[in-house]
N, C-alpha and C positions, 0 to 999 in steps of 0.2 A: 550607629545609632541605640544603644541599648535599648532593651525587648521593653521594659519601664514606659520610657521617651517617644514608641509607639501610638498614634491617635490613632484611634478607634472609625473620628466619622472619615476622617479622611482615607481611612483602608480601604474602608463600603465605598466611598464615592470612588475612589481607581479602580472598585471591582467592576462595579456597575459602568463604569466605562469601559474597561476591557469584554461587556461584554454584549454592550452596544456598539464597538467595533465591530464582532464576529457576527455578527448579526447581515446577514444577505450571507455571508461565506458560509451556509455551511455548521455552521457553531449553534449548538443551542438554540433550536426553532428557528433557524433563519432560514432563509426562504430555498437559498443553495440545497444543495446534497449532503448529504453528513460522511462525516470520513466513513462509518459500516460500511453504506450504499459504494464508495468508491472504494475500499477493499475488495466487499464481492464483485463490484462489475471486473475489476483488473480480475480476480479472485476467476472466473468464469471470461472474461479475454484467452486468461493463462493457457485452462484447460482445453481450450477451443483451439489456440493454436498448435499446442500438444497433439491433439485430438485429430488435426489436419495433418501433423507431421507422421502421424501412424498413419492413418490412412493414405497416403502418398505412397510413404513403405510398402502399404499391401499392393496397393494398383502398378510399384514398380514393380516385386515380385509375377502378378501374373502380367505384367508386359502390356500392361492400358494404359501408359501416364507417360507424358516424355520424360527425360534426363531430366528437360531446367525443371518443369515443374518438378519434380522431388526433389531436389536442392537446393531449392528455394525458400522448400516447405521446412525437409528438411529442417535446414538454416536458423529459419523461423525460431521453430521449434525449441534448438537448440538454446539461439541464446536469450528463451525464455522463459528457460530451465534455468539455468546461468542467470534470470534476472532473479526470479522467483527463491532463490535460493540464495544469493547478495542478500537478497531485503529479508529472509530469517535470518541469515549469523546477523546481521543489524540487530533484527528486534530482538534474536537470544542473546545479543552484549548489550544490549538499553537495559532487561528485566534482572538480568549479570549486577548490572551496574546497579541500577536500583536496589534487589536486593542484598549489593554490599552495603546499601547509608548506614552511618549509623541514626538509630531515631531518639 
């Protein structure tokens, strides 16, 4: 459809319908958590998992932690770090893709 055939009223109605569909799901004034809140919680959880792995490593060096707890905490921290790196790479890739788009 050529640009000059777009009905402004239909476009505004479609936009309003999308906003209504997002209500309650954390999108623009919905009752749920916002995207920023979800990212903040995820980052906090990731930091806590990595700190837990560091703490378990320090306890292992001092001889005050069981080997099972240390391995579990370090494995969890490693998986968290790999996940954070994968998400970062995806976000950077998406940003670079957007920057390559012609305006």
